[in-house]
C-alpha positions as CSV (number, residue, x, y, z in Angstrom):
1,M,2.7,-14.1,1.6
2,K,0.1,-15.8,-0.4
3,L,-1.6,-19.2,1.1
4,L,-4.0,-21.8,-0.2
5,L,-6.5,-23.5,2.3
6,V,-8.5,-26.7,1.0
7,E,-10.6,-27.8,3.6
8,D,-14.4,-28.8,3.8
9,E,-15.1,-28.1,7.3
10,I,-16.7,-24.6,7.6
11,A,-15.9,-23.7,11.1
12,L,-12.4,-24.8,11.2
13,G,-11.7,-23.0,7.8
14,E,-13.0,-20.1,8.8
15,S,-11.3,-20.0,12.0
16,I,-7.7,-20.8,10.0
17,I,-8.5,-17.8,7.5
18,S,-9.2,-15.3,10.6
19,F,-6.4,-16.0,12.4
20,L,-3.9,-16.5,9.2
21,S,-5.3,-13.0,8.0
22,K,-4.4,-11.4,10.9
23,E,-0.7,-12.7,10.4
24,D,-0.7,-10.6,7.4
25,F,-1.2,-13.6,5.1
26,V,-3.2,-13.3,1.9
27,C,-5.5,-16.4,2.1
28,E,-7.5,-18.1,-0.2
29,W,-10.0,-20.9,1.0
30,V,-11.7,-23.8,-1.4
31,K,-13.7,-26.5,0.1
32,T,-13.7,-29.3,-2.3
33,F,-11.2,-31.4,-4.3
34,R,-12.4,-29.8,-7.6
35,A,-12.0,-26.4,-6.8
36,G,-8.5,-27.0,-5.0
37,D,-7.4,-28.8,-8.1
38,E,-8.4,-25.9,-10.3
39,K,-6.4,-23.6,-8.0
40,V,-3.1,-25.4,-8.2
41,A,-3.0,-25.8,-11.9
42,L,-3.7,-22.1,-12.3
43,Y,-2.1,-20.2,-9.3
44,E,1.1,-20.1,-7.4
45,Y,0.9,-20.2,-3.6
46,D,3.8,-19.7,-1.0
47,C,2.1,-22.5,0.8
48,A,-0.9,-24.7,0.6
49,I,-2.4,-26.2,3.6
50,V,-4.5,-29.4,2.3
51,D,-6.7,-31.8,4.0
52,I,-6.4,-35.2,2.9
53,T,-10.0,-36.2,3.2
54,L,-12.3,-33.9,0.9
55,P,-15.8,-34.7,0.0
56,D,-15.4,-35.2,-3.7
57,G,-11.7,-36.5,-3.8
58,S,-8.4,-36.8,-1.9
59,G,-6.1,-33.9,-1.0
60,L,-3.2,-36.2,-1.9
61,S,-4.1,-35.7,-5.4
62,I,-4.0,-31.9,-5.0
63,V,-0.3,-32.5,-3.3
64,K,0.8,-34.4,-6.3
65,G,-0.5,-31.5,-8.7
66,L,1.2,-28.7,-6.5
67,K,4.5,-30.6,-7.2
68,K,4.0,-30.6,-10.7
69,S,3.0,-27.2,-11.5
70,F,4.9,-25.3,-8.9
71,P,7.4,-27.3,-7.2
72,K,8.3,-24.2,-5.1
73,T,5.0,-24.0,-3.0
74,G,5.3,-25.3,0.6
75,I,2.6,-27.8,1.6
76,I,1.1,-28.9,5.0
77,I,-1.0,-31.6,5.0
78,I,-4.1,-31.3,7.6
79,S,-6.1,-34.8,8.4
80,A,-8.2,-35.9,11.2
81,K,-6.7,-39.4,10.3
82,H,-4.0,-40.2,12.7
83,S,-2.7,-43.1,10.3
84,I,1.0,-43.5,9.9
85,D,0.4,-44.5,6.1
86,D,-1.4,-41.1,5.5
87,K,1.3,-39.0,6.7
88,I,3.8,-41.1,5.0
89,S,2.0,-40.8,1.7
90,G,1.9,-37.2,1.8
91,L,5.3,-36.5,2.9
92,D,6.6,-39.2,0.1
93,L,4.5,-36.9,-2.4
94,G,6.4,-33.9,-1.3
95,A,4.6,-32.4,1.3
96,D,6.8,-30.5,3.9
97,D,4.7,-31.2,7.1
98,Y,1.8,-33.0,8.4
99,I,-0.5,-31.7,11.3
100,A,-3.2,-33.9,12.6
101,K,-6.4,-32.5,13.8
102,P,-7.5,-30.9,16.2
103,F,-4.5,-28.7,16.5
104,H,-3.9,-25.2,17.7
105,L,-3.9,-22.2,15.1
106,A,-0.6,-20.9,16.9
107,E,0.8,-24.2,16.2
108,L,-0.2,-24.2,12.4
109,N,1.1,-20.7,12.0
110,A,4.3,-21.8,13.7
111,R,4.7,-24.6,11.2
112,I,3.7,-22.3,8.0
113,K,6.7,-20.0,9.0
114,S,9.0,-23.1,9.4
115,V,8.1,-24.2,5.9
116,L,8.4,-20.8,4.4
117,R,11.8,-20.3,5.9
118,R,13.1,-23.8,4.6
119,R,11.4,-23.2,1.2
120,Q,12.4,-19.5,0.3
121,F,15.0,-18.1,2.6
122,E,17.2,-21.5,2.9
123,G,16.2,-22.0,6.8
124,N,17.4,-18.6,7.6
125,K,15.4,-16.4,9.9
126,E,17.1,-13.0,8.4
127,V,17.9,-12.7,4.7
128,L,21.1,-10.5,3.8
129,I,21.2,-8.9,0.5
130,G,23.8,-6.3,-0.2
131,N,23.4,-3.7,2.6
132,L,19.6,-4.9,3.2
133,T,18.8,-7.1,6.0
134,I,15.2,-8.6,5.9
135,I,13.5,-10.3,9.1
136,P,10.5,-11.7,7.6
137,E,8.6,-13.1,10.9
138,R,9.5,-9.6,12.6
139,R,8.3,-8.0,9.4
140,Q,11.5,-5.9,9.7
141,V,13.8,-4.5,7.0
142,L,17.0,-2.5,7.7
143,A,19.4,-0.8,5.2
144,N,22.6,0.1,6.3
145,G,21.6,-0.7,9.7
146,K,18.7,1.6,9.7
147,P,15.1,0.8,9.8
148,V,12.9,1.1,6.8
149,A,9.4,2.0,7.6
150,L,7.1,-0.1,4.9
151,T,3.6,-0.5,4.6
152,K,2.3,-4.2,5.0
153,K,2.0,-4.3,1.0
154,E,5.2,-2.7,0.2
155,F,7.0,-5.2,3.1
156,A,5.1,-8.2,1.2
157,L,6.2,-7.0,-2.2
158,L,9.6,-6.8,-1.4
159,L,9.6,-10.7,0.4
160,F,8.1,-11.7,-3.1
161,F,10.6,-10.1,-5.1
162,V,13.5,-11.6,-2.5
163,A,11.7,-15.3,-2.7
164,N,12.0,-14.8,-6.6
165,K,15.4,-13.3,-6.9
166,N,16.8,-13.0,-10.5
167,R,13.4,-14.1,-11.6
168,V,11.1,-11.9,-14.0
169,L,7.9,-11.2,-12.5
170,T,4.9,-9.6,-14.5
171,K,2.9,-7.2,-13.1
172,E,-0.1,-9.7,-13.2
173,S,1.6,-12.2,-11.2
174,I,2.7,-9.4,-8.6
175,A,-1.0,-8.1,-8.1
176,E,-2.2,-11.8,-8.0
177,H,0.2,-12.8,-5.4
178,L,-0.4,-9.6,-3.3
179,W,-4.0,-9.5,-3.6
180,G,-5.2,-13.1,-4.3
181,D,-8.5,-13.4,-6.0
182,A,-9.2,-9.5,-5.3
183,A,-6.8,-8.7,-8.0
184,D,-9.2,-10.2,-10.6
185,M,-11.6,-7.4,-9.8
186,A,-9.5,-4.5,-10.6
187,D,-10.0,-2.5,-13.7
188,S,-6.3,-2.0,-13.9
189,I,-3.0,-3.1,-12.4
190,D,-1.0,0.1,-12.8
191,F,-1.4,0.6,-9.3
192,I,1.7,-2.0,-8.9
193,Y,3.7,0.8,-10.4
194,S,3.1,3.2,-7.6
195,H,4.0,0.6,-4.6
196,I,7.6,-0.5,-6.4
197,K,8.0,3.3,-6.6
198,N,7.4,3.9,-3.0
199,L,9.1,0.7,-2.1
200,R,12.1,1.9,-3.9
201,A,12.1,5.3,-2.3
202,K,12.0,4.3,1.3
203,L,14.9,1.8,0.7
204,A,16.8,4.5,-1.0
205,E,16.0,7.3,1.5
206,Q,17.8,4.9,4.2
207,G,20.9,4.4,1.5
208,G,19.5,1.2,0.8
209,E,20.8,-0.4,-2.8
210,D,18.4,-0.8,-5.4
211,H,17.9,-4.4,-6.8
212,I,14.8,-3.9,-8.6
213,E,15.1,-3.7,-12.5
214,S,12.2,-2.6,-14.6
215,L,11.9,-4.7,-17.9
216,Y,10.0,-2.7,-20.4
217,G,7.1,-4.5,-21.5
218,V,7.6,-7.6,-19.3
219,G,7.9,-6.7,-15.8
220,Y,10.3,-6.7,-13.0
221,R,13.2,-8.3,-11.8
222,F,15.0,-8.2,-8.4
223,S,18.7,-9.0,-9.3
224,S,21.1,-10.5,-6.7
225,P,24.4,-12.3,-6.9
């Protein structure tokens, strides 16, 4: 899952990124309104964590931009302010949750997972597609009731497909989603083919149905009723 953090406090930002990276999230961090505004205009994220008070603008404007460009993105507002007006303003703009500083990182992580469940999996802790059972928070996949051993990237790839089922995904969008800014430094994104090939093979080995369609010259689509 790919996250964007917009936070100008260095120590807090470093703590959040370190904690969430260990939870296997792909994290991007910007420290200003301008950088955050540019990110949400260009890239799609599963969830954005946005501070309201930034040195060069309001995080509420970033929330507004996110809802316009990528309405599926989950949004959590963080702020040192305890004003009910700030909370109401953020939620009215479309934010999913609000957490006041200081907060425990474990609580933030739990809220992120809750937002992702609601946004991408209709609030379900288990996702059932054909004979596949996916349990995102446990990072487990079952095919015909048998566990499928996937690498972290293979599991993230499967989740990305499931969260965007019946939607055409280009290789570029897959690479950018799974590797974030690091994808821009790659000479080629042909490695995406290898990850998809391995994912298909591991699912098939346990009798899992193949929902991944290859669309020549376009990308891939995870088809599901």
